[in-house]
C-alpha positions as CSV (number, residue, x, y, z in Angstrom):
1,M,16.6,10.5,0.5
2,T,15.6,12.4,3.6
3,A,13.1,10.6,5.9
4,I,10.2,12.9,6.8
5,V,8.5,10.3,9.0
6,T,10.3,8.0,11.3
7,A,9.3,5.4,13.9
8,E,11.7,3.7,16.2
9,G,10.8,0.8,18.5
10,L,7.1,1.6,18.6
11,R,5.2,-0.6,21.1
12,K,1.5,-0.6,21.9
13,S,-0.8,-3.0,23.7
14,F,-4.5,-2.9,24.3
15,A,-6.2,-4.2,27.5
16,R,-9.6,-5.7,27.7
17,R,-11.5,-6.0,31.0
18,G,-10.5,-9.2,32.7
19,A,-7.8,-10.1,30.2
20,P,-4.1,-9.4,30.0
21,P,-2.9,-6.7,27.6
22,T,-2.7,-7.8,24.0
23,P,0.4,-6.4,22.2
24,V,-0.3,-4.9,18.8
25,L,3.0,-3.2,18.0
26,D,6.2,-5.0,19.2
27,G,9.1,-2.7,18.4
28,L,8.1,-1.4,15.0
29,D,10.7,0.6,13.0
30,L,9.7,2.6,9.9
31,E,10.8,5.5,7.7
32,V,8.9,7.4,5.0
33,D,11.2,9.2,2.6
34,E,10.2,12.8,1.6
35,G,8.3,13.1,-1.7
36,T,7.5,9.3,-1.9
37,V,4.8,6.8,-1.2
38,L,5.5,4.1,1.4
39,A,2.9,1.3,1.4
40,L,2.3,-0.5,4.7
41,L,1.1,-4.0,4.1
42,G,0.2,-6.8,6.4
43,P,-2.5,-9.2,7.6
44,N,-5.5,-8.0,9.5
45,G,-4.5,-7.2,13.1
46,A,-0.8,-6.8,12.1
47,G,-0.8,-3.2,13.5
48,K,-1.1,-1.0,10.4
49,T,-3.9,1.2,11.6
50,T,-2.4,1.4,15.1
51,T,0.8,2.7,13.5
52,V,-1.0,5.3,11.5
53,R,-2.9,6.5,14.6
54,I,0.3,6.9,16.5
55,L,2.0,8.7,13.6
56,S,-1.0,11.1,13.3
57,T,-0.9,11.9,17.0
58,L,-4.3,10.2,17.7
59,L,-2.7,7.5,19.9
60,R,0.2,7.5,22.3
61,P,2.7,4.6,22.0
62,D,3.6,2.6,25.1
63,A,7.3,2.8,24.2
64,G,9.4,4.0,21.3
65,R,9.6,7.3,19.4
66,A,8.1,8.7,16.2
67,T,8.7,12.0,14.4
68,V,7.3,13.9,11.5
69,A,9.7,16.5,10.0
70,G,11.8,16.1,13.1
71,L,8.9,16.8,15.5
72,D,8.1,14.3,18.1
73,V,4.5,13.0,17.7
74,V,3.9,13.0,21.4
75,A,5.9,16.0,22.7
76,D,5.1,18.2,19.6
77,A,1.7,16.8,18.7
78,R,0.1,20.2,18.0
79,R,2.8,21.2,15.6
80,V,2.8,17.8,14.0
81,R,-0.9,18.1,13.2
82,E,-0.2,21.3,11.3
83,L,2.0,19.3,8.9
84,I,-0.2,16.2,8.3
85,S,-3.6,15.0,7.0
86,L,-5.3,11.7,7.6
87,T,-7.8,10.0,5.4
88,G,-9.3,7.0,7.2
89,Q,-11.1,4.0,6.2
90,Q,-14.5,5.7,6.4
91,V,-15.2,8.8,4.3
92,A,-15.5,11.9,6.6
93,V,-17.8,14.2,4.7
94,D,-21.2,15.7,5.4
95,D,-23.9,14.3,3.2
96,K,-26.2,17.2,3.8
97,L,-23.7,19.8,2.5
98,T,-22.6,20.4,-1.1
99,G,-19.1,19.5,-2.2
100,A,-18.0,23.1,-2.1
101,E,-19.6,23.6,1.3
102,N,-17.8,20.6,2.7
103,L,-14.4,22.0,1.6
104,A,-15.2,25.5,2.8
105,M,-16.2,24.1,6.3
106,M,-13.0,22.2,6.5
107,G,-11.1,25.4,5.6
108,H,-12.8,27.4,8.3
109,L,-12.0,24.6,10.9
110,A,-8.4,24.8,9.8
111,H,-8.5,28.6,10.4
112,L,-7.6,29.5,6.8
113,P,-8.3,33.1,5.7
114,R,-11.7,33.5,4.0
115,R,-10.2,34.6,0.6
116,A,-7.7,31.7,0.7
117,I,-10.5,29.2,1.4
118,R,-12.5,30.3,-1.6
119,D,-9.5,30.1,-3.9
120,R,-8.3,26.8,-2.5
121,V,-11.7,25.2,-2.7
122,E,-12.0,26.1,-6.4
123,E,-8.5,24.8,-7.0
124,L,-9.2,21.5,-5.3
125,L,-12.6,20.9,-6.9
126,A,-10.9,21.4,-10.3
127,A,-7.9,19.2,-9.5
128,F,-10.2,16.3,-8.3
129,D,-12.6,16.7,-11.2
130,L,-15.5,17.6,-8.9
131,T,-16.3,21.1,-10.2
132,A,-19.4,20.0,-12.1
133,A,-20.9,18.4,-8.9
134,A,-19.7,21.1,-6.5
135,G,-23.2,22.5,-5.9
136,R,-24.9,19.2,-5.3
137,R,-25.4,17.6,-1.9
138,V,-22.7,15.1,-1.3
139,G,-25.4,12.5,-0.3
140,T,-26.2,12.3,-4.0
141,W,-22.6,11.6,-5.1
142,S,-21.1,8.2,-6.0
143,G,-18.7,6.5,-3.6
144,G,-15.7,7.3,-5.8
145,M,-16.6,11.0,-5.9
146,R,-17.1,11.1,-2.1
147,R,-13.7,9.5,-1.6
148,R,-12.0,12.1,-3.9
149,L,-13.7,14.9,-1.9
150,D,-12.4,13.3,1.3
151,L,-8.9,13.4,-0.1
152,A,-9.3,17.0,-1.3
153,A,-10.4,18.0,2.2
154,G,-7.1,16.6,3.5
155,L,-5.1,18.7,1.1
156,L,-6.7,22.1,2.0
157,T,-3.7,23.1,4.1
158,R,-1.1,21.6,1.7
159,P,0.2,19.0,4.2
160,R,3.7,17.8,4.0
161,V,2.6,14.2,4.9
162,M,-0.7,12.5,4.1
163,Y,-1.7,9.3,5.8
164,L,-4.1,7.2,3.7
165,D,-5.6,4.3,5.6
166,E,-7.1,1.8,3.1
167,P,-8.5,4.7,0.9
168,T,-9.9,2.6,-1.9
169,T,-11.8,0.0,0.1
170,G,-15.2,-0.6,-1.5
171,L,-14.5,1.3,-4.7
172,D,-15.0,-0.2,-8.1
173,P,-12.0,-0.7,-10.4
174,R,-12.5,2.5,-12.4
175,S,-12.9,4.6,-9.2
176,R,-9.9,3.0,-7.7
177,Q,-7.7,3.8,-10.7
178,A,-9.0,7.4,-10.7
179,L,-7.9,7.6,-7.1
180,W,-4.5,6.2,-7.9
181,D,-4.1,9.1,-10.4
182,V,-5.0,11.6,-7.7
183,V,-2.4,10.1,-5.3
184,R,0.3,10.4,-8.0
185,D,-0.6,14.0,-8.5
186,V,-0.5,14.6,-4.7
187,V,3.0,13.2,-4.5
188,A,4.1,15.1,-7.6
189,G,3.0,18.2,-5.7
190,G,5.5,17.5,-3.0
191,T,3.4,15.7,-0.4
192,S,4.8,12.5,1.1
193,V,2.3,9.6,1.6
194,L,2.0,6.7,4.0
195,L,-0.5,4.2,2.5
196,T,-2.1,1.2,4.1
197,T,-3.9,-1.1,1.8
198,Q,-5.3,-4.6,1.3
199,Y,-4.9,-4.3,-2.4
200,L,-1.4,-5.4,-3.2
201,E,-1.7,-4.2,-6.8
202,E,-2.3,-0.8,-5.4
203,A,0.9,-0.9,-3.5
204,D,2.8,-2.1,-6.5
205,R,1.4,0.7,-8.7
206,L,1.9,3.6,-6.2
207,A,4.7,2.9,-3.8
208,Q,8.4,3.5,-4.2
209,R,8.9,1.3,-1.1
210,V,6.9,-1.3,0.7
211,A,7.1,-2.2,4.4
212,L,5.5,-5.5,5.3
213,V,4.2,-5.7,8.9
214,D,3.5,-8.9,10.7
215,G,3.2,-9.5,14.5
216,G,3.6,-5.8,15.2
217,R,7.0,-5.5,13.5
218,V,8.3,-4.7,10.0
219,V,9.5,-8.0,8.7
220,A,10.6,-6.9,5.2
221,E,11.1,-3.6,3.5
222,G,12.3,-2.4,0.1
223,A,11.3,-1.5,-3.4
224,P,8.4,-3.7,-4.7
225,A,10.5,-5.1,-7.6
226,R,13.3,-6.1,-5.3
227,L,11.0,-7.7,-2.7
228,K,9.4,-9.8,-5.5
229,R,12.8,-11.0,-6.7
230,E,13.7,-11.9,-3.1
231,V,10.9,-14.5,-2.9
232,G,11.5,-16.1,-6.3
233,E,12.3,-15.8,-9.9
234,A,10.2,-15.7,-13.0
235,G,9.2,-19.0,-14.6
236,V,7.6,-20.5,-17.7
237,E,4.6,-22.5,-16.3
238,L,3.2,-25.3,-18.4
239,D,0.0,-27.1,-17.7
240,L,0.0,-30.6,-19.2
241,A,-2.7,-33.2,-19.8
242,S,-1.2,-35.9,-17.6
243,A,1.5,-36.6,-15.1
244,A,3.2,-38.7,-17.7
245,D,3.3,-35.7,-20.1
246,A,4.7,-33.6,-17.3
247,A,7.5,-36.1,-16.6
248,R,8.4,-36.3,-20.3
249,V,8.7,-32.6,-20.6
250,A,10.6,-32.3,-17.4
251,R,13.2,-34.8,-18.7
252,A,13.7,-32.8,-21.8
253,L,14.0,-29.4,-20.1
254,G,16.4,-30.4,-17.3
255,P,16.3,-28.8,-13.8
256,V,12.6,-27.8,-13.4
257,S,9.9,-28.1,-10.7
258,V,7.0,-30.5,-11.2
259,D,3.7,-30.3,-9.3
260,G,1.3,-33.0,-10.7
261,T,0.7,-31.9,-14.3
262,R,2.3,-28.5,-14.0
263,V,5.9,-27.9,-14.9
264,R,7.7,-24.7,-14.0
265,V,10.9,-23.6,-15.7
266,P,13.0,-20.8,-14.3
267,T,13.6,-18.0,-16.8
268,D,15.2,-14.6,-17.1
269,G,12.0,-13.5,-19.0
270,S,13.8,-12.8,-22.2
271,V,12.1,-13.6,-25.5
272,A,15.1,-15.8,-26.5
273,H,14.9,-18.0,-23.4
274,V,11.1,-18.4,-23.5
275,R,11.3,-19.3,-27.2
276,S,14.0,-21.9,-26.4
277,V,11.8,-23.5,-23.6
278,L,8.8,-23.7,-25.9
279,T,10.9,-25.1,-28.8
280,T,12.2,-27.9,-26.5
281,V,8.6,-28.7,-25.3
282,E,7.4,-28.8,-28.9
283,D,10.2,-31.2,-29.8
284,T,8.9,-33.7,-27.2
285,G,5.6,-33.9,-29.1
286,V,3.7,-32.9,-26.0
287,V,1.2,-30.1,-26.5
288,P,0.6,-28.0,-23.3
289,E,-3.0,-27.3,-22.4
290,H,-1.9,-23.9,-21.3
291,W,1.4,-22.0,-20.7
292,A,2.4,-18.6,-19.3
293,V,5.3,-16.6,-18.1
294,R,4.7,-15.8,-14.5
295,A,6.8,-13.4,-12.4
296,P,6.5,-13.2,-8.6
297,T,4.0,-10.6,-7.3
298,L,3.5,-8.8,-4.1
299,D,0.9,-11.5,-3.3
300,D,3.8,-14.0,-3.3
301,V,5.8,-11.7,-1.0
302,F,2.9,-11.3,1.3
303,L,2.2,-15.1,1.5
304,A,5.9,-15.9,1.9
305,L,6.7,-13.5,4.7
306,T,3.6,-13.3,6.8
307,G,1.7,-15.8,8.9
308,E,3.0,-19.0,10.5
309,S,4.3,-20.4,7.2
310,G,6.6,-17.4,6.7
311,A,7.6,-16.9,10.3
312,A,9.5,-20.2,10.5
313,E,11.8,-19.4,7.6
314,R,12.3,-15.6,7.5
315,P,15.0,-13.6,9.4
316,A,13.9,-11.1,12.0
317,R,13.8,-8.4,9.2
318,A,14.6,-8.5,5.5
319,E,16.0,-5.2,4.3
320,V,16.1,-4.8,0.5
321,A,17.8,-1.9,-1.1
322,A,15.9,0.3,-3.5
């Protein structure tokens, strides 16, 4: 695929009065492929929002280079802004205006023709399921509706790249899922998305690729499924009543891991293998209190590759093919 957003060796430090500069980005490299979602994950303070601010021309890097559609975000900042939109962590809509008035105002600020604004506002209100509420003041809307309006405003000019900085923070599960559907529709329409999020399930559901940032650098990158396989394999987990039961089951099953009363058996996830494991356990006469087949999640990837525990074991960067 063709990369529409690139970052090479980005560095950024922030200085506080009376204190030495604190590095936030330390040589960050990144690519967003055209027509895809890249999820940027990492602990608080890892540099995710700083990266978004640089890529959206709001902040100049101390070193390194970033481009959008081949345009330098510093040297060609004005032209870059014509190609992008940014939805930040806080909803940027006017509570005193109606939904339609908010979008129309954004259209005027973007210097769109008057007729085009009217048609585009109607189109976006329908696409985001906001037509029925379009004439109501936004201050009376729910949080999920306000967030959808914020996204709609970012699409008025049909951007080639949309930056979403933790867009579903504070939304209830139903509103979050509705927003996921909107993002999928946006990408299907040809817009590329860079998403930062604290919800790892969100990244798993939406992103074709994930970049994990820690210490101001990308420490792992790849398709979610491949990243999960890199940190471990699926396993049948059995919770037993006692350590003695766990030891008995472990002897019968062969190479397994035992943690107190929990036994974990590696599996390929097939029905045949899981059935074989459970049959072996049943033959021992031990009845598990609970069992489940558990595959690694992005939570496992996050915990394995970020923070001090991951830093001691990981390479400088783990690149996982899509």
